[in-house]
N, C-alpha and C positions, 0 to 999 in steps of 0.2 A: 580657505577655511582650515581651522585647526581641529583635529579629531577629538580633542578634549572637550570641545564645545558640545559635542553630542552627549557626552556624559553629564555636562552641566544641564543641558536641556532635559534629559531624562530624570535627573535629580529634582528639578523644579516641578516636573509633571507629577512625580511621586509624592512630593511634600506639599505642593500648592502654596509654598511660602518661601520668599526670597531668603530670609534669615536662616531658616532651618536647612534649606538647600545649600546655602553658602557654607554653613558649618559642616555639613556632610561632605562637601568638596574641599574642606580645609582652606577656604578662601575668606577674605573679608567680604562683607555684603557689597560694598561699592565695586570691588574687583569682580565679584560674581555677576553683578548687574551689567557691568561693561561687557563681559563675555557673552551674556545672553543677547545684549543689544547687537554685538558684533555678528552673532549667528543670524539674527533677524535681518541685519543689513546684507549679509551674504545671500540669504534666501530671497530677500527683496520684499518682505512683507512682515508685519507683526505676527508672532506665533502665540503670544499670550495676551489675554485680556486682563489688564492690571487694575481695572476699576473696582473689583470686589475682592473679598477674601472667602475661601482660598482663591489663589490665582488660577484662572481657567484658560484652557486652550481656545484659541480662535479656530474658525473653520480651517484656515490654512495650517494651523498647528496640528489639528486632528488629522489632516491629510499627510502632514510631514512625519507624524509620530511613528507609523509602522516602518518607514524607511530608516529612521534613526534607530529604532529597536533592532532591525535586521542588520544594519551596518555595524552597530556596536557588538552584536552577538557574533557576527562573522569575523570581526577583528579579533575578538577574544579567542574564538575557535582557531583562527589562523595562527595566533601567537602560541597557543598550546600545541598545535600541530608542528610548528617550527621548532619548539623546544623539544618535543618528543623525537623529531627527526634528528636533531643535534645530539640527543642522548644516544639514540640508536647508532648514529654514525660513529660516535666516540667509542661505543662498545663493540663495533664490528672490526674484525681482523681482516685486513686486505693483503692478499698474497699475489705475487707474480711468480710463475714457475715455468721452466722450459717444458716443452711438450712431453719429452720422455719421462721426466720426473713427475709430471702431473698424472701420468698413466700408471706409474709403478711405485715410486718411493713415497710420494706425498700422502696418498690415502692411508698407508700402513703407519707412517710416521705420525700423522695426525691422530690416528686411532690410539697409538701408544701414549701420546701426550694427553689425550682426553681421558685416558684411564687414570691419570694423575691429578687432573683438575678440570673443572668445567670451563670450556672456552667461549661459549656464546656463538654469535653469528659470525660466519666466515664467507668471504668472497675470494674467488680464485680467477686470475687472468692467466691463460696458458698460451704461450707464444714462443717465438725464437728468442735466444738470449739478447740479440740486438734490440728487439721490441720490448722485452722485459726491462732492459736497462733504461730505455726511454720512459717507460711507465714509472719506474722508480725516480728518475730525475724530474719527472713532472709532478711528483708527490701523490700519484694516484694509487700507490701501494705502499704498505709499511714494510714489507719483507719480500726478498727475492730468494728463491731456492734454485740453485744451479750447480752443475758440475764444475770442478776446478782442478788445477794441476799445479804442482810446485814450480814448474818451468813455464807456466803460461798465466798471464793475467786474464783469467777467464772473464771476469767482469771488468773489462778494460775501461769503460766509461765511468765507473764508480770508484773514484780515487779514495785512497786511505784517509785523506784529510776530512772527507765528508761522510764516509761510510765505514762500518766495521762489520766483521763476520765471525761466525763460529762454524766449525766442522761438525755436521750432524750425521754424517753417514759416509760410507765408502762404496765404491763400485769399480768396475774394470771395463775398459773398452777392448773387446775381443775381436780380432779379425776373423770373420766367418764367411762361409760360402755354402752352397747347397752340396749335398753328398752325391757321388756318382752311384750307379746301381750296386756297387760293392760296399757302399758306405764310406768310401774314402773321399776327401775333399776334391771337388772338381778343379779348384785352383789352389796352388800351394806357394806360399811365400818362400823366397823373395821375388820370384819371377826372374826374367832375363831380358837382355836387350832384344834378343831374337823373338821372345814370346812374353811381352809385358802382360801383367795380369789386368783384366778389366776391373776398373775401380769404381765403386759406388761411393761417391764423395759427398762431404758436407759442404754447403755453401758458406760464404763469408759471414753471414749473419748468425751462423750457428756457433754456440760456445764449444761444442765438441770438435768443430772444425779448427778452432783456434788451438785447442789442446793438442790435437793430432799433429798440427803443423809444428808446434813447439817440440813435441815428443820425437818426431821424425828427424829433427835437426840434430838430435843427440844419439841417433841409432847408428851403431858401428857399421852394420851392413844395410844400406838403404834398400827399400823395396823398389822394384821396377814396376811402375803402375801406369796404366792408360785409363784416364778418367772417361767413363762412358755415360755416367749419369750423375747429376748433382741435385741435392735437395737439403733444406735445413731440417727436415723431418726424419728422425731416426726410424719412425714407424714405416715410412715409405721405403727407405733403404732396406729395412728388414724384409719387406714383401718382395722386393726385387732380388734380394740375395736368396730368398727361399725359392724364387723362380729360376735360379741358376744364372742370373745376369752378371754376377761378378763377386768381388770381395768387398765387404763393408766392415768397418770397425764399429761395433754396436755395444751399447751398455749391457753388461751381464744381467742387470735387473730387468731389462726388457726382453732378453732372449733366453732366459733360464729354461722356460718350458720347451723352446725349440731345441736347445741343446739336449735336454732330457729325452725328447722324442726323436732326436737325430734328424729333424727337418733342417737343421743347420749344424755344421761341424766347423771346428777351428781350422783356419787356413794355414796355421803355423803353430809352433811351440809357444810355451808360456812367455818366452822372451819378447814375443811380438805383441803381447797384451800391454795395455797402458793403465796402470792403477790411477784412479782419480778420486778426488774428494767430492762430497756433496756438502755444499756450504749454504748456510742461511745468512743473508746479508740484510743489513738495516742501516738507516741513516744514523749518524752520530747524534744529531739533534734529538732532544727529548720528544717522545711521541705521546699518544694518549695513554691513560692509565691502563687500559686493556692491553695495548701493545707492549708497554713496559713490563706488565705482569707476564705476558706470554714470552717475551725475550728471556726473562729470568727463568721461567719454566723450561724453555728450550735449552738453555745453557746448562742448567742443572741435570736435565735428562741426558744430554750429550756426555757429560762427565760421568754420570752414573752408569751408562751403558758402554763406555769405552773399552771395558775389559770383557764384555760378553761375547760368546762365539757367534759367528755368522749363521744365518739361516738361509735356505734357498731363495725365499721370496722377499726377504727384508734385509737389504744391506745395512750392516750395523755401523755404529760410529767408528771412525778411524781412530787409531791409537795416537798417543802423544798429547801434547798440551792443546786443549781444545777451547777452554774458556777464554773469551775475549780475544780469540785469534784474529790477527789483523789481516786485511787483504794484502 
């Protein structure tokens, strides 16, 4: 059965005349009559009594009519729901972000952008960088927010031929440890072969783990570390560091309050810190109108804020050429 036959049926019920019903359906009368006959063949019995004028429903037709009405109505409703869903989906901004940035940078950054333009609906997937990259490659997010470093391909799976990025913020990975009773660090870099420092490390799926691995390769004096715990979650390493379990390189954006309260202290001088970028990554292929408008807004905001001073809770845009900065 063709669904259009139901509309033909209802048009004939309303008009009671084959000619007028055919005209309403933009069909010739012979073509319209063939379609009504095809519907009756599908049902298995005549639906109209053609003996008089106006054409009347048979008892079978009267029984069939409420089902035709309901089916046609539900189909129209389903079409409208599908169109509305498509419009909503097209207007929704979908982000993937690493756990640490989801907790710290993302809310402040988004609020700043919303002060410049209305953004509409937003969804956020928060996970390890490895998982966020898979989400991007699967086309389930339009944007990825992650830490990056000049000597590390932080978003290693997202090659420059298919993706582009812009620097939207700056941060630092600071080696920290719990203080001793006198307020001094319990563990001090670089450590020694006789007394390696207990290390709270990032796992392989962590973007910060990739960054630190690349940064350590260029360190003149290597740290002597003994990995005692591994996780891709900076928040977990932060808790263990506060408990005195070892040294962890943590984002300043995550531990600013700990440093201010002295619940965490630097395990070494400024040379041991690793400056990092915060990058917004997107596919090169054109996306929805909402996504393209957001990208333009984010790039403009990055350029506009690049010269502003940092604040304790909001890492600002890094200096240098930001617009259309490639991976």
